[in-house]
C-alpha positions as CSV (number, residue, x, y, z in Angstrom):
1,M,139.5,146.0,137.4
2,I,141.8,148.9,138.2
3,D,144.3,146.4,139.7
4,H,144.3,144.3,136.6
5,L,144.9,147.3,134.4
6,H,147.7,148.4,136.6
7,N,149.3,144.9,136.4
8,L,148.9,145.0,132.6
9,A,150.5,148.4,132.4
10,S,153.4,147.1,134.6
11,V,153.9,144.2,132.1
12,F,154.0,146.5,129.2
13,A,156.4,148.9,130.9
14,F,158.7,146.0,131.7
15,A,158.6,144.7,128.1
16,N,159.3,148.2,126.9
17,Q,162.3,148.4,129.2
18,I,163.7,145.0,128.0
19,G,163.1,146.1,124.4
20,G,165.1,149.3,125.1
21,V,168.0,147.3,126.5
22,I,168.0,145.0,123.5
23,H,167.8,147.9,121.1
24,G,170.7,149.6,122.8
25,R,172.9,146.4,122.5
26,I,172.0,146.1,118.8
27,Q,172.8,149.8,118.2
28,Y,176.1,149.4,119.9
29,A,177.0,146.3,117.8
30,F,175.9,148.0,114.6
31,D,177.9,151.2,115.3
32,W,181.0,149.0,115.9
33,Y,180.3,147.1,112.6
34,M,179.9,150.3,110.6
35,D,183.1,151.8,112.1
36,I,185.0,148.9,110.5
37,F,183.1,148.4,107.3
38,G,180.9,151.5,106.9
39,K,183.3,153.5,104.7
40,S,181.2,152.4,101.7
41,T,178.0,150.5,101.3
42,M,179.8,148.2,98.9
43,L,182.4,147.3,101.5
44,S,179.7,146.7,104.1
45,D,177.5,144.6,101.8
46,T,180.4,142.4,100.5
47,V,183.5,142.2,102.7
48,G,181.6,143.0,105.9
49,A,178.8,140.5,105.2
50,M,181.4,137.8,104.3
51,C,183.4,138.4,107.5
52,L,180.2,138.2,109.6
53,T,178.8,135.0,108.0
54,T,182.0,133.1,107.6
55,T,183.1,133.8,111.1
56,C,179.7,132.7,112.5
57,F,179.8,129.5,110.3
58,W,183.3,128.3,111.1
59,L,183.3,129.3,114.7
60,I,180.1,127.4,115.6
61,G,180.7,124.7,112.9
62,S,184.2,124.0,114.4
63,L,182.8,123.4,117.8
64,Y,180.3,120.8,116.5
65,T,183.1,119.2,114.3
66,I,185.5,118.9,117.2
67,L,182.8,117.2,119.2
68,D,182.1,114.8,116.2
69,L,185.8,113.8,115.9
70,T,186.7,113.6,119.6
71,H,183.4,112.4,121.1
72,W,184.4,114.7,124.0
73,P,183.1,115.9,126.3
74,N,180.7,112.9,126.7
75,C,178.2,115.0,128.5
76,L,177.6,116.7,125.2
77,F,178.3,113.9,122.8
78,Q,175.5,111.8,124.4
79,Y,173.0,114.1,122.6
80,K,174.1,112.8,119.2
81,T,171.1,111.5,117.3
82,Q,173.1,109.4,114.8
83,D,175.4,106.4,115.1
84,K,177.8,107.2,112.2
85,N,181.4,107.9,113.1
86,V,182.9,110.9,111.3
87,T,186.4,110.6,109.8
88,V,189.0,113.4,109.5
89,G,189.1,112.8,105.7
90,E,185.3,113.4,105.4
91,V,185.6,116.6,107.5
92,L,188.5,117.9,105.4
93,R,186.6,117.2,102.1
94,T,183.5,118.8,103.5
95,A,185.4,121.9,104.8
96,K,187.1,122.3,101.4
97,L,183.9,122.5,99.4
98,S,182.1,124.5,102.0
99,L,184.9,127.1,102.0
100,F,185.0,127.1,98.2
101,N,181.3,127.9,98.1
102,Q,181.7,130.8,100.5
103,L,184.7,132.3,98.7
104,T,183.2,132.0,95.2
105,T,179.4,131.7,95.0
106,Q,178.6,133.5,98.2
107,F,181.1,136.4,97.6
108,L,179.9,136.9,94.0
109,T,176.3,136.8,95.1
110,S,177.0,139.4,97.8
111,I,178.4,141.8,95.0
112,G,175.3,141.3,92.9
113,Y,173.1,141.6,95.9
114,H,174.6,145.0,96.8
115,F,173.6,146.4,93.5
116,L,170.1,144.9,93.8
117,I,169.4,146.4,97.2
118,E,170.8,149.8,96.1
119,W,168.4,149.7,93.2
120,R,165.6,148.5,95.4
121,G,166.2,151.2,98.0
122,M,166.8,150.3,101.7
123,D,166.9,151.9,105.1
124,N,170.4,153.5,105.3
125,S,169.8,155.3,108.6
126,P,172.7,155.1,111.1
127,L,170.0,154.4,113.7
128,V,168.8,150.8,114.3
129,P,165.0,150.4,113.8
130,P,162.7,149.7,116.8
131,V,162.7,146.2,118.1
132,A,159.1,145.7,116.9
133,T,160.2,146.5,113.4
134,I,163.1,144.1,113.6
135,L,160.8,141.3,114.8
136,T,158.3,142.0,112.0
137,H,160.9,141.9,109.3
138,L,162.4,138.7,110.7
139,L,158.9,137.0,110.6
140,V,158.5,138.1,107.0
141,F,162.0,136.8,106.2
142,A,161.2,133.4,107.7
143,F,157.9,133.1,105.8
144,I,159.6,133.9,102.4
145,Q,162.5,131.6,103.2
146,E,160.3,128.7,104.1
147,T,158.2,129.1,101.0
148,S,161.0,129.6,98.5
149,F,163.3,127.0,100.0
150,Y,160.6,124.3,100.0
151,Y,159.8,124.6,96.3
152,L,163.5,125.1,95.2
153,H,164.6,122.2,97.4
154,R,161.8,120.0,96.0
155,L,162.9,121.0,92.5
156,L,166.4,119.8,93.3
157,H,165.1,116.4,94.1
158,Q,163.7,115.9,90.6
159,G,165.6,113.5,88.3
160,R,168.3,115.3,86.4
161,F,168.6,118.2,89.0
162,Y,169.2,115.7,91.7
163,R,171.8,113.6,89.9
164,S,173.7,116.6,88.5
165,I,173.5,119.0,91.5
166,H,171.8,117.9,94.7
167,K,173.3,114.5,95.0
168,I,176.5,116.0,96.4
169,H,174.8,117.3,99.4
170,H,173.2,114.0,100.1
171,Y,176.5,112.3,100.4
172,W,175.9,113.0,104.1
173,Q,173.2,110.5,105.1
174,A,173.9,111.5,108.7
175,P,175.0,115.1,108.3
176,I,177.4,117.1,110.4
177,A,177.1,120.9,111.0
178,I,179.6,122.1,108.3
179,A,177.9,119.8,105.7
180,A,175.1,122.5,105.7
181,I,176.8,124.1,102.6
182,Y,178.6,121.0,101.3
183,C,176.9,121.1,98.0
184,H,177.2,122.1,94.3
185,P,177.8,125.8,93.8
186,I,174.5,126.1,91.9
187,E,172.7,124.6,94.8
188,H,174.4,126.9,97.2
189,F,173.0,129.8,95.3
190,L,169.5,128.4,94.6
191,A,168.7,126.7,97.9
192,N,171.0,128.3,100.5
193,L,171.5,132.0,99.4
194,L,168.4,132.9,97.4
195,P,165.7,132.0,99.9
196,V,167.6,133.8,102.6
197,L,168.2,137.0,100.7
198,L,164.8,137.4,99.1
199,G,163.1,138.6,102.3
200,P,165.5,141.6,103.0
201,L,165.2,142.5,99.3
202,V,161.4,142.6,99.4
203,M,161.3,144.5,102.6
204,G,164.1,147.0,101.9
205,S,165.4,146.3,105.4
206,H,168.0,148.1,107.4
207,R,171.5,146.5,107.4
208,S,171.3,145.8,111.1
209,I,168.2,143.6,110.5
210,I,169.9,141.8,107.6
211,S,172.9,141.1,109.8
212,I,170.8,139.7,112.6
213,W,168.9,137.6,110.0
214,L,172.1,136.2,108.6
215,I,173.4,135.2,112.0
216,I,170.1,133.5,112.9
217,V,170.1,131.6,109.6
218,H,173.6,130.3,110.1
219,I,172.9,129.2,113.7
220,V,169.7,127.4,112.6
221,T,171.2,125.6,109.5
222,L,174.3,124.5,111.5
223,N,172.0,123.1,114.1
224,D,169.7,121.4,111.6
225,H,172.7,119.5,110.1
226,S,174.6,119.0,113.3
227,G,172.9,115.7,114.4
228,Y,172.8,117.0,118.0
229,H,169.6,117.3,119.9
230,F,170.7,119.4,122.9
231,P,168.4,120.4,125.8
232,L,166.7,123.8,125.2
233,M,167.9,123.9,121.6
234,P,165.9,123.5,118.4
235,S,165.5,119.9,117.3
236,P,167.4,118.7,114.2
237,E,165.2,115.6,113.9
238,F,163.1,117.1,111.0
239,H,165.9,117.6,108.6
240,D,167.8,114.6,109.9
241,Y,164.9,112.4,108.7
242,H,165.2,114.0,105.2
243,H,168.8,112.8,105.0
244,L,168.2,109.6,106.8
245,K,165.6,108.4,104.4
246,Y,168.3,107.8,101.8
247,V,169.8,105.0,104.0
248,M,166.5,103.4,104.7
249,L,165.2,103.5,101.1
250,Y,168.6,102.6,99.6
251,Y,168.8,99.3,101.4
252,T,165.0,98.7,100.9
253,F,164.7,99.3,97.2
254,L,168.1,99.0,95.5
255,P,168.7,95.2,95.8
256,Y,165.3,94.5,94.3
257,Y,165.2,97.2,91.6
258,R,168.8,97.4,90.5
259,S,167.9,96.6,86.9
260,H,165.0,99.1,86.9
261,S,164.8,102.7,86.0
262,Q,167.2,104.9,87.9
263,L,164.7,107.7,87.5
264,C,162.1,105.7,89.5
265,F,164.6,105.0,92.2
266,D,165.6,108.7,92.5
267,Y,162.0,109.8,92.8
268,F,161.4,107.5,95.8
269,R,164.7,108.2,97.4
270,F,163.8,111.4,99.2
271,N,160.2,112.4,99.3
272,Q,159.9,113.7,102.8
273,N,160.6,116.9,104.7
274,F,161.6,119.4,102.0
275,G,161.0,122.5,104.1
276,R,162.5,123.7,107.3
277,M,159.5,124.2,109.5
278,G,157.2,121.6,108.1
279,I,154.3,123.8,107.2
280,L,154.3,123.3,103.4
281,D,155.4,119.6,103.9
282,Y,152.2,119.1,105.9
283,F,150.1,120.9,103.3
284,H,151.6,119.0,100.3
285,G,151.7,115.6,102.2
286,T,155.5,115.4,102.0
287,S,155.8,114.6,105.7
288,D,153.2,111.9,106.0
289,N,155.7,109.1,106.6
290,Y,157.7,111.3,109.0
291,L,154.7,112.2,111.1
292,K,154.2,108.4,111.8
293,S,157.8,107.8,112.7
294,K,159.8,107.9,115.9
295,Y,161.7,110.8,114.6
296,C,158.6,112.9,114.7
297,K,158.1,111.9,118.3
298,R,161.6,113.1,119.0
299,D,161.1,116.4,117.2
300,R,160.5,118.6,120.2
301,L,162.2,121.0,122.6
302,L,164.2,118.8,125.0
303,L,163.4,120.0,128.5
304,S,165.4,117.2,130.2
305,I,169.1,116.4,130.5
306,T,168.2,112.8,129.4
307,P,169.0,112.3,125.7
308,I,166.0,112.2,123.4
309,R,167.1,108.7,122.1
310,T,166.7,107.4,125.6
311,L,163.3,109.1,126.1
312,V,162.1,107.8,122.7
313,P,164.2,104.7,122.1
314,D,164.7,102.9,118.8
315,K,162.6,99.9,117.9
316,D,163.5,96.9,115.7
317,N,160.7,97.6,113.3
318,E,161.5,101.2,112.7
């Protein structure tokens, strides 16, 4: 019994040591960030946040895009989950609108958000919170984002909202990474920014936690839209299926219902996978078809260097 307690204490001591190292790295990065942008909270919350998010988006997004255009190196391109070839024209058009959304909608939102969090009150300490606090806040953020994104996304798929706003994003039936924010500016605010920013506002979080959250969100959304299922990386299959259903239902329904109500067609066009984690989709039954598909079988952490499409191959009837 004493030996078991000693081993348990050793585990906790090791975890505490690792946490201390992580905390020190975060503190160092935050001090560097505040040295540059910390002259005023307005500067930090607007220009600083924009530099952080746009750098993250375009740095990672460019790597995915180069891979899409060149198909090189093949050792990475083999993990592509889609068959569509991407053109330079599509990339330029997507990059133009994505950058426009960042420089207009996102920047204006960051100004308004600064005043909101100042009014709400937040942790302005120069010291980064403990790792346990950071993890707790991130879990709350993820819950709030999943809930708000699901219902806002589902709203954007209703009739007029879809045709006037969300249809732009669904140009990409086999999306690429930078298509994550290829959308109407209203959608960029409602579906991309609002669900992400609600959590830190509710929690009154420290700026270091908000920065970590923004980086995580950008990495995840770029991966979700990338169309690459790399080993030891989160699977993009869930959101891929949401975009892909357009292709499958388009060719299934349109030739036979061309003269029928466009509203009816829009309703059936995308009725699967509105969330990011699938929890609310399962609860509301909006992932039933997905759960029966090969894409669900592929939606797992890839622990092999063999591409997932080889492990779970296509079938003629799917």
